[in-house]
N, C-alpha and C positions, 0 to 999 in steps of 0.2 A: 551790382553795386558793392564796393568794397566796405569794409567794416568802418573805415575813416569816414566815407561819404554818409554811411548810414548814421554815425555819430553826430556829424555837422547837421544832417536833415533834422534828427531828432532834436537837436540843440536849437534849430530855427523854429520847429513846431512848438516847443515848450515857452518860447518867447524870451529865452535866455539871452538871444542876441538882440536885446532892446536897446542897449546902450549905443551911442554914435560911436563910429568906426575908429576916429582918432585915439580914442581912449586906449585902444588895444597896443599900440605902438608908444603911447605916452606914458603908461605905467612902467614898462621896463627900463625907458629913458629915466624916468625919475628914480627908480630904484639904483641904476647905474650911477646917477649923480649923487645919491646919497651914500653909496659905497666910496666913490671917489673923494667925497667931502669928508667921510669918516678916516679914510687913509690919510689925508691931508692934515687932519687935526691930530692923529696919533703920533 
């Protein structure tokens, strides 16, 4: 098992992966939208 796999496994064990999956790609998308909106306003 690689260190990354071990980290992900521990992540699942601690229940940190409790949130629904769509949130993982939605958050960066929202941040990107905020950045674009900020650039347009400046």
